[in-house]
C-alpha positions in Angstrom: 40.9 85.9 88.0 43.8 85.2 85.7 45.3 82.2 85.5 49.2 81.8 86.4 51.1 80.8 83.1 52.9 77.1 84.1 56.3 76.9 82.7 58.0 72.6 83.2 61.3 72.1 82.7 63.4 69.7 83.5 66.7 69.4 85.4 68.9 67.2 84.3 71.4 67.7 86.6 72.2 67.6 90.4 70.3 64.4 91.3 71.4 61.0 92.8 72.7 58.3 90.6 69.7 55.5 89.9 67.0 58.3 89.7 65.6 60.1 87.5 65.9 63.8 86.4 63.3 66.1 88.5 60.9 67.6 87.1 60.3 71.6 88.3 56.5 73.5 87.8 57.4 77.1 88.4 54.5 79.2 88.9 54.8 83.4 89.1 51.7 85.6 89.5 50.7 89.1 91.1 48.9 88.7 94.6 48.0 92.6 94.8 44.0 92.2 94.9 43.9 89.1 93.4 42.4 85.8 95.0 45.5 83.7 95.9 46.0 80.6 93.1 46.2 77.3 95.1 47.8 74.0 93.7 46.4 70.6 93.8 47.9 69.2 97.1 48.7 66.0 95.3 50.8 67.6 92.9 53.1 69.1 95.8 56.5 66.8 97.3 57.9 70.5 98.2 57.2 73.9 97.4 59.1 77.4 98.6 56.9 79.9 99.4 58.9 83.7 99.0 57.2 87.1 100.3 57.8 90.1 99.2 56.3 92.8 101.3 56.3 96.3 99.3 55.3 98.6 102.4 57.2 97.7 105.2 54.7 98.9 107.6 52.0 96.1 106.5 52.3 92.8 108.2 52.3 89.5 106.8 51.6 85.7 108.1 52.8 82.7 106.4 51.8 79.3 107.3 53.6 76.3 105.3 51.5 72.9 105.1 53.4 70.1 103.0 51.9 67.8 100.4 48.7 70.5 101.9 49.3 73.6 100.1 48.9 77.2 101.2 47.2 78.6 104.0 47.8 82.5 104.4 46.3 86.0 105.7 47.6 89.4 105.8 46.6 93.0 105.8 44.7 95.1 103.4 47.7 97.2 103.0 50.4 94.4 101.7 50.7 94.2 98.2 52.6 90.9 97.7 54.3 88.9 95.5 53.9 85.4 95.5 56.5 83.2 94.0 55.8 79.2 94.2 58.0 76.8 93.0 56.7 73.4 93.0 58.5 70.2 92.9 57.1 66.8 91.3 59.3 63.9 93.0 59.9 60.9 90.7 61.4 57.6 92.2 62.9 59.4 95.2 61.9 59.8 98.7 61.2 63.3 101.3 64.0 61.9 103.5 66.1 61.9 100.3 65.2 65.4 99.5 65.6 66.3 103.2 69.1 64.9 103.1 70.5 67.0 100.0 69.3 70.3 101.2 70.8 69.8 104.2 74.3 68.9 102.5 74.2 71.5 99.8 75.9 74.9 101.2 74.8 77.6 102.8 77.4 80.0 101.7 77.0 80.3 97.8 77.4 83.4 95.8 73.6 83.4 95.6 73.3 83.8 99.5 75.6 86.4 100.1 74.9 89.6 100.6 74.9 91.9 96.3 76.7 94.3 98.1 79.8 92.2 98.6 79.3 90.2 95.4 79.5 93.6 93.9 82.7 94.9 94.9 85.7 94.6 92.1 88.8 95.0 93.8 90.6 95.4 90.3 94.4 96.0 91.7 94.4 91.9 92.2 92.4 91.5 89.1 92.4 89.1 86.2 96.4 90.1 86.0 97.7 89.8 88.9 96.2 86.3 89.2 98.1 85.3 85.9 100.9 86.5 87.8 100.7 83.7 90.4 99.3 80.9 88.1 102.7 81.3 86.1 104.7 81.5 89.4 103.8 78.1 90.1 104.5 77.0 87.0 107.6 78.5 87.9 108.0 77.1 91.2 107.5 73.0 89.7 108.9 73.3 85.8 111.7 76.2 86.3 112.5 76.0 82.2 108.9 76.0 81.2 108.6 79.7 80.6 111.3 82.2 78.8 111.9 83.5 82.0 112.7 83.1 85.6 111.4 85.1 87.9 108.2 87.5 87.9 108.1 90.9 89.9 104.5 92.2 90.6 103.9 95.8 90.1 100.5 95.7 90.7 100.8 97.4 93.9 103.2 99.5 95.6 105.3 96.9 97.7 109.1 98.7 98.1 110.6 95.2 100.2 109.1 92.4 97.2 111.8 94.9 95.3 114.8 94.0 97.1 114.5 97.2 99.7 116.0 96.4 102.4 114.3 97.3 105.4 115.4 99.7 107.9 117.2 98.1 110.8 116.2 100.6 113.8 112.5 99.8 113.0 112.9 96.3 113.0 115.4 95.7 115.8 112.8 98.0 118.1 109.9 95.8 116.9 111.6 92.6 117.5 112.8 93.8 121.2 109.1 95.1 122.0 107.9 91.3 121.0 110.0 89.7 122.6 111.7 91.4 125.8 113.9 89.3 127.1 116.6 90.6 124.6 116.6 93.5 126.4 118.4 91.8 129.1 121.2 90.5 126.7 124.5 91.6 126.1 125.1 91.0 122.8 125.9 94.3 120.6 123.1 92.8 118.0 121.0 95.4 119.5 121.9 99.2 119.0 121.5 101.6 122.1 119.3 103.5 120.5 117.1 100.6 119.3 117.3 99.5 123.2 116.1 102.6 124.6 113.0 103.5 122.6 111.8 99.8 122.6 112.4 100.2 126.8 110.4 103.8 126.2 107.4 101.5 124.5 107.0 98.3 127.1 107.0 100.8 129.8 104.3 102.3 127.5 102.4 99.4 126.9 103.4 96.5 129.3 103.4 93.8 126.8 103.2 94.0 122.7 99.8 91.5 123.1 97.7 93.7 125.3 94.9 95.3 124.1 95.3 99.0 123.7 93.4 101.7 123.2 90.7 101.5 120.9 92.1 104.8 118.7 96.2 103.1 119.0 98.6 103.0 121.9 98.5 106.7 123.1 102.6 107.0 122.5 102.5 106.0 119.7 99.6 108.6 118.5 101.7 111.4 120.3 105.1 110.7 118.1 102.4 111.0 114.9 101.1 113.9 116.1 104.7 115.5 116.6 105.8 114.3 112.7 102.8 115.9 111.5 103.5 119.3 113.4 106.9 119.2 112.4 106.0 118.3 108.7 103.2 120.9 108.5 104.1 123.9 111.1 100.6 123.5 112.3 99.7 121.5 115.9 98.4 118.2 116.4 96.5 116.5 118.9 96.8 113.2 119.0 93.1 112.5 119.9 92.1 113.7 116.7 94.8 110.9 115.2 93.3 107.1 115.1 95.8 104.6 114.6 95.1 102.0 111.9 95.8 98.4 110.1 97.5 100.2 107.1 95.4 103.0 105.3 93.2 100.8 103.7 91.3 100.0 106.6 91.1 103.3 107.8 89.8 104.9 103.9 87.3 101.8 104.4 86.5 103.2 108.2 85.8 106.7 107.2 83.8 105.7 103.9 81.5 103.5 106.1 81.0 106.3 108.4 79.9 108.7 105.4 77.3 106.5 103.5 74.1 105.7 105.0 72.1 105.2 102.1 72.9 104.6 98.4 72.4 107.8 97.3 75.5 109.2 98.9 77.9 109.8 97.0 82.0 110.0 97.1 83.5 112.0 94.6 86.7 110.1 93.4 89.4 110.6 90.5 89.8 108.6 87.5 93.1 106.9 87.3 92.5 105.8 90.9 93.4 103.3 93.0 90.8 100.9 93.0 90.1 100.4 96.9 87.8 103.2 96.6 85.5 101.8 94.1 85.2 98.6 95.6 84.9 99.9 99.2 82.4 102.4 97.8 80.3 99.4 96.0 81.0 97.2 99.5 79.2 99.9 101.5 75.8 100.5 98.9 77.3 103.8 98.2 77.7 105.8 94.7 81.1 106.6 93.0 80.8 109.9 91.7 84.0 110.1 89.3 85.9 113.4 88.3 88.7 113.0 85.6 92.2 113.8 85.3 93.4 115.5 82.6 96.7 113.3 80.9 97.2 116.2 79.0 98.3 118.5 81.8 100.2 115.7 83.8 97.1 114.4 85.4 96.4 117.4 86.5 92.7 118.6 88.5 90.9 121.3 87.4 87.7 122.9 89.0 85.7 122.8 86.0 86.2 119.4 86.0 85.2 118.9 89.7 82.5 121.0 89.2 81.0 119.1 85.9 81.2 116.0 88.0 79.4 117.3 91.4 76.6 118.9 89.1 76.2 115.9 87.2 75.8 113.7 90.5 73.3 116.3 92.0 71.0 116.3 88.5 70.4 112.5 89.4 69.7 112.7 93.1 73.3 111.8 94.6 74.0 113.2 97.9 77.9 114.2 97.7 79.5 114.1 100.7 82.9 114.0 99.9 85.7 114.4 97.9 88.5 112.5 97.7 92.0 113.9 96.3 95.2 110.7 96.1 98.5 113.4 97.0 100.6 111.9 95.5 99.2 110.6 92.8 98.4 106.8 93.0 99.0 105.7 89.9 99.4 108.2 88.1 102.4 109.7 90.6 101.6 113.4 89.9 102.1 116.2 92.9 99.4 118.9 93.1 100.5 122.5 93.2 99.4 124.4 96.2 97.7 126.4 93.8 95.9 123.8 92.6 94.9 122.4 96.6 94.0 125.4 97.0 91.2 125.7 94.4 90.4 121.9 96.0 89.5 123.3 99.2 87.3 126.3 98.5 85.3 124.2 96.3 85.2 121.8 98.9 84.0 125.1 101.2 82.0 126.3 99.0 79.6 122.9 98.1 79.7 121.8 102.0 82.0 118.8 101.4 84.0 116.6 103.6 87.8 116.6 102.0 89.6 112.9 102.3 93.0 113.5 101.5 95.4 110.1 100.7 99.0 111.4 101.2 100.3 107.6 101.9 102.5 108.6 98.9 104.1 112.2 100.1 107.7 111.1 100.3 107.7 109.2 97.1 108.5 112.7 94.8 109.7 112.7 91.3 110.3 116.4 90.7 110.9 117.7 94.5 112.2 121.0 93.5 109.7 121.7 91.1 106.6 120.3 92.6 107.2 119.8 96.5 104.6 117.5 98.2 102.7 119.5 100.8 99.8 118.2 102.6 96.2 119.6 102.8 96.1 120.1 107.1 98.9 122.5 106.3 96.9 124.4 102.9 93.8 124.4 105.2 95.7 126.1 108.5 97.3 127.9 106.3 94.2 130.1 105.0 93.4 131.7 108.3 90.2 131.6 110.7 87.7 131.9 107.9 88.6 127.7 107.6 88.3 126.5 110.8 85.5 124.8 110.7 86.3 123.0 107.4 85.8 119.0 107.9 89.1 117.3 106.7 90.4 113.3 107.1 94.0 113.0 105.9 95.4 109.6 105.5 99.1 108.2 105.9 100.7 105.0 106.1 104.3 103.1 106.7 103.9 101.3 103.6 106.0 103.8 101.3 108.4 106.0 100.6 111.7 104.7 102.9 109.8 102.9 105.4 108.2 100.1 103.4 106.9 98.2 105.7 103.9 96.9 104.0 103.2 93.5 105.2 103.6 95.6 109.0 100.8 97.0 108.4 100.8 100.6 110.2 98.9 103.6 109.1 96.7 106.2 110.4 93.9 108.7 109.5 93.7 112.2 111.4 90.4 114.3 111.8 90.5 118.1 111.2 87.8 119.7 112.2 85.1 117.0 112.2 82.4 116.9 114.8 83.5 115.7 118.1 80.7 113.5 118.6 
């Protein structure tokens, strides 16, 4: 038997005052097909054994006897890696070890789910963190910096930039939250706001009650009416899901799509970092395709084909293509020709199209490049596209509404399996 290599190292921190440092003996050995190495009981004060099964169908049984060594048994199918960490304690009681262990933190970076550790939501990264530090500094010492105010521009946040909320929306919300105001004779609340609030209250009873899991039916009906008016094609409230903003909607859909680490989601670069962060969180694979800055951040079908081909050659199962239109952060609005190419590409490759359209009312050149929804494009292509899979996202956070903090959004499923 090959004797394991012993490594002795001294830890000079994390020990109580008045006690000497702990000496750690670490032993790593491959136990596959070999007789297990048993440390001498007299040198073991505490040890931790970790067994990792290489065959998920195999069974392993472990019994730990402190101060007496290791007793174990496995089936012949099991390939085990045995890692034994032995701690030799000097002038420290076993009871103090137990107390110290109980006092240690359970939730640490090392103990967290690894996919969460991988997440980087860069929209609130170093620049945003530094901005908050400077804002706090100004609140404590107003004259300490060569400026007096900080305006965050890392996310679309209209009301932080002094965009005033629409009175009608706020009045309806106030009346629904506190119905007693409807009985007031004050002219503060306008008749149209009173009428809308009364309509909602008659349908939902109380704003504090649970609603349908897809969202309040009357509101989904209004969203469907909005979509139909915008596109000229009917929308079914049963295919609409209300969410607390578009971000949770995107995350819900991505989580549904990603069933194993090799599921790929095509995302634009530059992109809103919600996508890379969410794909990492759900243990999927981000498949980047690049927008062409020289062509006003345009999108080419050749680039889509290149990205898809590369991913598939690496064993990635690409299930969806995400399009952010109008672009975030690039601001471009796709042409109808370009949108048709995207739809045809997804149909040919059997890929679900995810259309992030939250900036649809933020158009810089409406005469030259107006907004068109992907649903309108798909429906305009006729019966051949009746099975085309599309999920569209929108929210109340942008445009003239700008109610980011209110957290309202929806996604609409078009031709998605009803099951």
